[in-house]
C-alpha positions as CSV (number, residue, x, y, z in Angstrom):
1,M,-65.4,-71.2,-49.4
2,C,-65.6,-71.2,-45.7
3,G,-63.6,-74.0,-44.0
4,R,-62.9,-72.6,-40.5
5,S,-64.8,-70.3,-38.2
6,S,-64.8,-69.1,-34.6
7,L,-67.3,-68.4,-31.9
8,H,-65.3,-67.5,-28.8
9,D,-68.0,-65.4,-27.0
10,A,-71.6,-66.3,-26.5
11,P,-73.5,-64.5,-29.4
12,R,-75.5,-62.3,-27.1
13,N,-76.5,-59.7,-29.7
14,V,-78.0,-62.5,-32.0
15,L,-79.7,-64.4,-29.2
16,E,-81.3,-61.3,-27.7
17,F,-82.5,-60.1,-31.1
18,F,-84.5,-63.4,-31.4
19,D,-85.7,-63.1,-27.8
20,L,-83.6,-66.0,-26.6
21,P,-81.6,-66.2,-23.4
22,P,-78.2,-64.5,-23.9
23,M,-76.2,-67.6,-22.9
24,L,-76.1,-71.0,-24.5
25,P,-76.2,-74.1,-22.2
26,G,-72.9,-75.9,-22.5
27,F,-71.3,-73.1,-24.5
28,A,-67.5,-73.2,-24.6
29,P,-65.3,-70.7,-26.5
30,R,-64.1,-71.9,-29.9
31,Y,-61.4,-70.2,-31.9
32,N,-60.9,-72.7,-34.7
33,I,-64.0,-74.6,-35.6
34,A,-63.3,-77.1,-38.4
35,P,-65.5,-79.4,-40.5
36,S,-67.0,-82.4,-38.7
37,Q,-67.0,-80.4,-35.5
38,D,-70.1,-78.8,-33.9
39,Q,-71.4,-75.4,-35.0
40,W,-74.0,-73.5,-33.0
41,T,-77.1,-73.0,-35.2
42,L,-80.4,-71.1,-34.9
43,A,-83.5,-72.4,-36.7
44,I,-87.2,-72.3,-36.4
45,G,-88.5,-75.2,-34.3
46,S,-91.6,-77.3,-34.8
47,D,-93.6,-74.9,-32.6
48,G,-92.6,-71.9,-34.8
49,S,-90.2,-70.4,-32.3
50,P,-86.5,-69.9,-32.8
51,T,-84.3,-72.5,-31.2
52,V,-80.5,-72.8,-30.8
53,K,-78.8,-76.2,-31.2
54,A,-75.3,-77.5,-31.9
55,R,-75.1,-79.4,-35.2
56,K,-72.2,-81.2,-36.8
57,W,-70.6,-79.2,-39.6
58,G,-71.0,-81.1,-42.9
59,L,-74.6,-81.7,-44.1
60,V,-75.7,-85.3,-44.4
61,P,-78.9,-85.7,-46.5
62,Y,-81.6,-87.8,-44.8
63,W,-81.5,-90.2,-47.8
64,A,-77.7,-90.8,-47.7
65,Q,-76.5,-94.3,-47.1
66,D,-73.2,-93.2,-45.5
67,A,-72.8,-90.3,-43.2
68,A,-69.3,-89.7,-44.6
69,I,-70.9,-87.7,-47.4
70,G,-71.0,-84.8,-45.0
71,N,-67.3,-84.4,-45.4
72,R,-68.0,-83.0,-48.8
73,M,-71.0,-80.9,-47.8
74,I,-69.5,-78.2,-45.5
75,N,-70.5,-75.4,-48.0
76,A,-73.4,-75.0,-50.4
77,R,-72.9,-72.6,-53.3
78,A,-75.8,-70.1,-53.4
79,E,-75.9,-70.2,-57.2
80,A,-76.5,-73.9,-57.3
81,I,-78.5,-74.8,-54.2
82,M,-81.7,-75.7,-56.1
83,D,-79.7,-77.8,-58.6
84,K,-78.3,-80.1,-55.8
85,P,-80.5,-82.8,-54.4
86,A,-78.7,-82.6,-51.1
87,F,-79.6,-78.9,-50.6
88,R,-82.9,-78.6,-52.5
89,E,-85.3,-79.8,-49.8
90,P,-83.4,-78.2,-46.8
91,M,-83.5,-74.9,-48.7
92,Q,-87.3,-75.1,-48.7
93,T,-87.9,-76.3,-45.2
94,R,-84.7,-76.4,-43.1
95,R,-82.9,-73.1,-43.3
96,C,-80.8,-72.0,-40.4
97,L,-78.3,-69.5,-39.1
98,V,-74.8,-70.6,-38.3
99,L,-73.5,-68.4,-35.5
100,A,-70.0,-67.1,-35.6
101,D,-67.8,-64.2,-34.6
102,G,-65.2,-64.8,-37.3
103,Y,-64.0,-66.9,-40.1
104,Y,-60.7,-67.6,-41.8
105,E,-59.4,-67.5,-45.4
106,W,-55.9,-68.2,-46.8
107,T,-54.0,-66.4,-49.5
108,G,-51.0,-67.7,-51.5
109,S,-50.3,-71.3,-52.3
110,G,-48.9,-74.5,-50.8
111,K,-47.3,-74.5,-47.4
112,S,-46.7,-70.7,-47.6
113,K,-50.4,-69.9,-47.5
114,T,-51.2,-67.0,-45.2
115,P,-54.3,-67.1,-43.0
116,H,-56.5,-64.1,-42.4
117,F,-59.2,-63.6,-39.9
118,F,-62.5,-61.9,-40.9
119,H,-64.7,-60.4,-38.2
120,M,-67.2,-57.6,-37.5
121,A,-66.2,-54.3,-35.8
122,A,-65.9,-54.8,-32.0
123,H,-65.8,-58.6,-32.7
124,R,-69.5,-58.8,-32.4
125,S,-71.2,-62.1,-33.4
126,F,-73.0,-62.5,-36.7
127,P,-75.2,-65.1,-38.4
128,M,-74.2,-66.9,-41.6
129,A,-76.9,-68.3,-43.9
130,G,-77.0,-72.1,-43.5
131,L,-79.1,-75.3,-44.0
132,W,-79.6,-78.2,-41.6
133,E,-80.6,-81.8,-41.9
134,R,-81.5,-84.8,-39.8
135,W,-80.1,-88.2,-40.7
136,K,-81.2,-91.5,-39.1
137,Q,-79.8,-94.9,-39.6
138,G,-80.8,-97.6,-37.1
139,E,-80.4,-96.1,-33.6
140,T,-78.0,-93.4,-34.9
141,I,-79.5,-89.9,-35.3
142,L,-77.3,-87.1,-36.6
143,E,-78.2,-83.4,-37.1
144,T,-75.8,-81.6,-39.4
145,C,-75.5,-78.2,-41.1
146,T,-73.8,-76.5,-44.0
147,I,-72.8,-72.9,-44.6
148,I,-73.9,-71.1,-47.8
149,T,-71.3,-69.3,-49.8
150,T,-71.4,-66.7,-52.6
151,A,-69.1,-64.9,-54.9
152,A,-66.7,-62.6,-52.8
153,G,-67.5,-59.0,-52.7
154,S,-65.2,-56.0,-53.1
155,R,-64.0,-56.2,-49.5
156,T,-63.0,-59.8,-49.6
157,S,-62.1,-60.8,-53.2
158,A,-58.4,-60.0,-52.7
159,Y,-58.3,-62.9,-50.2
160,H,-60.6,-65.5,-51.8
161,H,-63.1,-65.7,-54.7
162,R,-65.8,-67.1,-52.4
163,M,-67.2,-66.0,-49.0
164,P,-69.8,-67.1,-46.6
165,V,-73.2,-65.4,-46.8
166,L,-73.1,-63.0,-43.8
167,L,-76.6,-61.7,-42.8
168,T,-77.6,-58.6,-40.9
169,L,-80.1,-59.5,-38.1
170,E,-83.0,-58.1,-40.1
171,R,-82.0,-60.3,-43.1
172,A,-81.5,-63.2,-40.8
173,T,-85.2,-62.9,-39.8
174,E,-86.2,-63.1,-43.5
175,W,-84.0,-66.1,-44.1
176,L,-85.6,-68.1,-41.3
177,D,-89.2,-67.0,-42.1
178,R,-90.9,-69.9,-43.9
179,A,-93.2,-67.4,-45.6
180,T,-90.3,-65.5,-47.3
181,P,-90.7,-65.9,-51.1
182,F,-88.0,-67.9,-52.9
183,S,-87.3,-64.8,-55.1
184,R,-86.4,-62.9,-51.9
185,L,-84.3,-65.7,-50.5
186,G,-82.1,-65.5,-53.5
187,E,-81.7,-61.7,-53.0
188,L,-80.4,-62.4,-49.5
189,L,-77.6,-64.7,-50.7
190,T,-75.2,-62.0,-51.7
191,A,-71.8,-60.7,-50.7
192,Y,-71.5,-58.6,-47.5
193,E,-70.2,-55.2,-48.5
194,A,-70.7,-53.1,-45.3
195,A,-67.6,-51.3,-43.9
196,D,-67.9,-53.1,-40.5
197,L,-66.4,-56.3,-41.9
198,E,-62.8,-56.2,-41.0
199,C,-59.8,-58.5,-41.6
200,Y,-56.2,-59.0,-40.4
201,E,-53.5,-61.5,-40.8
202,V,-53.0,-64.3,-38.2
203,S,-50.3,-66.8,-37.7
204,R,-50.2,-70.3,-39.3
205,F,-50.9,-71.7,-35.8
206,V,-54.5,-71.8,-37.0
207,N,-53.7,-74.2,-39.8
208,S,-53.9,-77.2,-37.5
209,P,-57.5,-78.0,-36.5
210,G,-56.0,-79.3,-33.2
211,N,-55.1,-75.8,-32.2
212,D,-58.0,-74.0,-30.5
213,S,-57.0,-71.1,-28.3
214,P,-56.9,-67.3,-28.4
215,Q,-53.6,-67.5,-30.3
216,C,-55.6,-68.5,-33.4
217,I,-57.2,-65.1,-33.7
218,A,-54.2,-63.0,-32.4
219,P,-52.9,-60.6,-35.1
220,A,-49.7,-61.9,-36.6
221,S,-48.1,-58.5,-36.1
222,E,-48.5,-58.9,-32.3
223,L,-46.9,-62.4,-32.3
224,T,-43.8,-61.3,-34.2
225,A,-43.3,-57.9,-32.5
């Protein structure tokens, strides 16, 4: 599962790879992005070019009667995407990248759960495989997204049995390409095993979605030293 993420620096490496300006209009550092909040997403626009847009986290299918369904759609399991009506069509026509520079997982149980922050070496930004949707009811138009998860790999399974699908920039290009065969798309939705995925324990300060500051990603060892 992926229930919290961060994007505290403009994702220059991802944007420049897709020939986009290195800064996002209106970008503000986020250290603790929670469901129902905005995620920066990259998708292929109607003109065939990559575009970046903030979309609400929690996918609302276009046919839904109530937008509240998005609260249960923050993640899409890679193994079951084509079995779920909410994800089947977006998988075919509305794939996106959810931009991040970290995500959180908790170990333990109850109030004693310990949060950990996963990030790439040098805290560089990375894309997560996602889907997006456009919902309209009356005058209300809502664009939403979900993050695809897969079974945890050897580097992350000690912390949680699921993990978001992290893509290299080359694989991200394949994910967005509408011509990529479905058989290949499935091959992209696997655990990230490269050694540049790192992790450290952070404080329970991050547990509250209302906390959104550098303290969220500070190593717990530094806060208790």
